C-alpha positions in Angstrom: 11.0 15.4 -17.7 8.8 13.1 -15.8 11.8 10.7 -15.2 13.8 13.5 -14.0 11.1 14.7 -11.4 10.7 10.9 -10.4 14.5 10.5 -9.8 14.7 14.0 -7.9 11.8 13.1 -5.7 13.0 9.6 -4.9 16.5 11.0 -4.0 14.8 13.7 -1.8 12.7 10.8 -0.1 16.1 9.6 1.5 17.2 13.2 2.5 17.6 12.9 6.2 18.1 16.7 7.0 15.2 17.7 4.9 13.0 14.9 6.2 13.8 16.0 9.7 13.0 19.6 9.0 9.5 18.9 7.0 8.1 16.6 9.6 8.5 19.1 12.3 7.3 22.2 10.3 4.0 23.3 10.4 4.2 24.1 6.5 5.4 20.6 5.7 2.3 19.1 7.6 0.0 21.4 6.0 1.1 20.4 2.7 1.3 16.7 3.4 -2.3 16.7 4.7 -3.7 16.2 1.1 -2.1 12.7 1.3 -1.9 12.0 5.0 -4.8 11.6 7.3 -3.3 13.2 10.5 -0.8 11.9 13.0 -2.8 10.0 15.6 -5.0 6.7 15.4 -8.1 8.8 16.1 -7.5 10.8 13.0 -7.1 7.8 10.8 -10.2 6.2 12.3 -12.2 9.4 11.7 -11.1 9.4 7.9 -12.0 5.6 7.7 -15.4 6.2 8.9 -16.0 9.1 6.6 -14.8 7.0 3.5 -16.7 3.9 4.5 -19.9 6.1 4.5 -19.1 6.9 0.8 -19.2 3.0 0.1 -15.5 2.8 -0.1 -13.2 0.2 1.9 -10.1 1.4 3.6 -6.7 0.2 4.5 -5.0 2.0 7.3 -1.1 2.5 7.5 0.7 3.9 10.4 3.7 5.4 8.6 7.1 4.5 9.3 10.1 2.3 8.3 13.7 0.9 9.1 13.5 0.9 12.8 16.8 0.5 14.6 15.6 -0.7 18.1 13.2 -3.4 19.4 11.5 -0.6 21.4 10.5 1.1 18.2 9.1 -2.0 16.7 7.2 -2.7 19.7 5.7 0.9 19.6 4.8 0.5 15.9 3.1 -3.1 16.7 1.0 -1.2 19.6 -0.2 1.3 17.0 -1.3 -1.7 14.8 -3.0 -3.6 17.7 -4.9 -0.5 18.4 -6.0 0.0 14.9 -7.3 -3.5 14.9 -9.3 -3.1 17.9 -11.0 0.0 16.7 -11.8 -1.8 13.4 -13.3 -4.3 15.3 -15.1 -2.2 17.9 -16.6 0.2 15.1 -17.0 -2.9 12.5 -15.4 -0.8 10.0 -14.9 -1.9 6.4 -11.2 -1.7 6.9 -7.8 -3.6 7.1 -4.4 -2.5 7.9 -1.1 -2.2 5.9 2.3 -2.4 7.2 6.1 -2.4 6.4 8.3 -5.1 7.8 11.2 -2.9 8.3 8.9 -0.8 10.6 8.3 -4.1 12.5 11.8 -4.8 13.2 12.9 -6.7 9.8 16.4 -5.5 10.2 16.5 -6.5 13.8 17.8 -10.1 15.1 15.8 -12.6 16.7 12.7 -12.7 14.4 11.2 -9.6 16.0 9.2 -8.7 12.7 7.8 -12.1 12.2 6.5 -12.4 15.8 4.8 -9.1 15.5 3.0 -9.7 12.3 2.3 -13.1 13.3 0.1 -11.7 16.3 -1.4 -9.1 14.1 -2.5 -11.7 11.5 -4.1 -13.9 14.1 -6.1 -10.9 15.6 -7.0 -9.8 12.0 -8.3 -13.3 11.2 -10.4 -13.3 14.8 -12.0 -10.1 13.8 -12.7 -10.6 10.2 -10.0 -8.0 9.0 -6.8 -8.5 7.1 -3.2 -7.5 7.2 -1.4 -6.3 4.0 2.2 -6.5 4.1 3.8 -3.7 1.7 6.7 -4.3 -0.3 9.7 -2.2 0.1 12.8 -2.1 -1.9 14.2 -5.1 -3.7 16.7 -5.8 -0.9 13.5 -7.1 1.0 11.5 -8.6 -1.9 12.4 -12.3 -1.1 12.3 -12.0 2.6 9.0 -10.3 2.6 7.4 -12.9 0.4 8.9 -15.8 2.5 7.6 -14.2 5.7 4.1 -13.9 4.4 4.0 -17.4 3.0 5.3 -18.7 6.6 2.6 -16.8 8.4 -0.1 -17.7 6.0 0.6 -21.4 6.3 -0.3 -21.3 10.2 -3.9 -22.2 11.1 -5.7 -19.1 12.3 -3.4 -16.7 10.4 -4.8 -16.7 6.9 -5.9 -13.2 7.0 -2.5 -11.9 5.5 -1.4 -10.9 2.1 1.4 -9.1 0.3 2.1 -6.4 -2.3 3.7 -7.2 -5.6 5.5 -4.5 -7.9 5.1 -4.8 -11.7 8.2 -2.9 -12.4 10.3 -5.9 -11.0 11.3 -8.6 -13.4 10.7 -11.3 -11.0 7.1 -10.5 -10.2 5.3 -12.9 -12.4 7.2 -16.1 -10.8 6.4 -14.6 -7.3 2.6 -14.4 -8.3 2.4 -17.8 -9.5 4.2 -19.1 -6.2 1.7 -17.0 -4.2 -1.2 -18.1 -6.0 -0.6 -21.8 -5.5 -0.9 -21.0 -1.6 -3.9 -18.8 -1.9 -2.4 -15.5 -0.9 -4.1 -12.4 -1.8 -2.1 -9.7 -3.7 -2.1 -6.2 -4.0 -0.7 -5.3 -7.5 1.1 -1.9 -7.8 3.7 -0.6 -10.1 6.5 0.2 -7.6 7.9 3.5 -6.1 11.4 2.7 -5.3 14.6 3.4 -7.5 16.0 0.1 -8.7 18.7 -1.0 -11.2 17.6 -1.9 -14.9 18.8 -5.7 -14.5 16.0 -6.3 -11.9 13.4 -3.7 -12.9 11.8 -2.4 -16.1 13.3 1.1 -16.6 10.6 2.1 -19.3 7.0 3.2 -18.0 5.6 1.3 -20.9 7.3 -2.0 -19.9 6.1 -1.3 -16.3 2.5 -0.8 -17.3 2.5 -3.8 -19.8 3.8 -6.0 -17.3 1.1 -4.7 -14.7 -1.7 -5.8 -17.2 0.0 -9.2 -18.0 0.0 -9.8 -14.1 -3.5 -8.3 -13.7 -4.7 -10.9 -16.0 -3.1 -13.7 -14.1 -4.6 -12.7 -10.9 -8.0 -11.9 -12.3 -8.1 -15.4 -13.4 -6.9 -17.0 -10.3 -10.1 -17.4 -8.4 -8.5 -15.5 -5.4 -9.6 -12.0 -4.3 -6.8 -9.5 -5.3 -6.5 -5.6 -5.4 -5.4 -3.6 -8.2 -3.6 -0.5 -7.0 -3.6 2.2 -9.8 -4.9 5.7 -10.7 -4.1 5.1 -14.5 -7.4 5.2 -16.1 -6.1 3.3 -19.2 -5.0 0.4 -16.9 -8.2 0.7 -15.2 -10.2 0.4 -18.0 -8.1 -2.5 -19.5 -8.8 -4.5 -16.2 -12.6 -3.7 -16.5 -12.7 -4.9 -20.1 -10.6 -8.1 -19.4 -13.0 -9.0 -16.4 -16.1 -8.5 -18.6 -14.7 -10.5 -21.5 -14.0 -13.4 -18.9 -17.3 -12.9 -17.1 -15.5 -12.1 -13.8 -17.9 -10.9 -11.1 -17.2 -7.4 -10.1 -17.4 -8.5 -6.6 -14.4 -10.9 -6.8 -11.6 -8.0 -7.1 -11.2 -4.4 -6.1 -9.5 -1.1 -7.4 -7.2 0.4 -4.7 -6.3 4.0 -4.6 -4.3 6.4 -2.4 -5.8 8.9 -0.1 -6.4 12.3 -1.7 -5.7 11.1 -5.2 -8.4 10.9 -7.9 -11.4 11.1 -5.6 -13.5 11.6 -8.6 -12.4 8.2 -10.3 -12.8 6.5 -6.9 -16.7 7.7 -6.7 -17.3 6.9 -10.5 -15.9 3.2 -9.9 -18.3 2.7 -7.0 -21.1 4.2 -8.8 -20.4 1.5 -11.6 -20.7 -1.3 -9.0 -17.0 -1.9 -8.6 -15.2 -2.5 -5.1 -12.8 0.2 -4.3 -10.5 0.5 -1.2 -8.6 3.6 -0.4 -5.1 3.4 1.2 -5.2 5.9 4.3 -1.7 6.6 5.8 -1.1 8.7 9.0 1.5 9.2 11.5 4.4 11.6 12.4 6.9 9.9 10.0 5.2 11.0 6.7 8.1 12.5 4.7 9.4 9.3 2.8 5.8 8.6 1.8 4.9 11.9 0.8 8.1 12.3 -1.5 7.1 9.0 -3.2 3.6 10.2 -3.9 5.2 13.3 -5.5 7.6 11.1 -7.5 4.8 9.1 -8.8 2.7 11.7 -10.5 3.8 15.2 -11.8 0.3 16.3 -11.2 0.7 16.0 -7.5 3.6 18.5 -7.7 1.5 21.0 -9.7 -1.4 20.6 -7.1 0.9 21.4 -4.2 2.6 24.3 -5.9 -0.7 26.0 -6.5 -1.6 25.5 -2.8 1.7 26.9 -1.7 1.3 29.9 -4.1 -2.2 30.6 -2.5 
């Protein structure tokens, strides 16, 4: 049943007609507000300040992907410049996360690389950080290559990447990134991929997640572990304790609106936690992927809809 729900919501995430209707409807925006912090930069900054007040770090994501015109990529970059300006001005414990297709990865003339290079330079200057999200497998190699190129440039070191444990190639990618001191956010993965490149069984994805987490934890580089799975979180905590790895040398990362109780408990126990806070008008694909990840999210929204 869980796999059927996942497949259904992943398919819906690419349904353009439903997306157009949902993003324009008041009901759609109301339902998505559990997981999306409004539509404007000011909304996201207000949420970041509140979360920082609870002793939790933040990463801000202006939702959007697969732009088709340079003007759209430039507009997205201006939003991220504004986010970094506000992070610096308010001295927030925050960084930013972005998708390369939103920055023009599918466009010619290296638009995305120029934009992300500028953002990484600004992030380094203000003591913040740019996390490049991983999209579908068609972009995996190009994403890693771009991050490596920018990270190698003096004054652009504040850039990292997301690696997905459901991809069979991920251990090799992680070992390459570690050799260059690049920070990783490890997640399970939220795209539909063929079995020849991705583990189809959840148990295999989970096992690979823990295998990769142990490699990252012993690398001496600060990494983030994105999961709401208490079994995985407990296993990471146990391994860190066994290896005498300091709790300040890594962080757990969770999504806005999900397992707030667990976020608070981890902070209380002395672990670093960062919450991924998305915002913007183009929230529909993100929202559907969150429903695909956890059936509990569907139940929660159904109850709200009934009320």
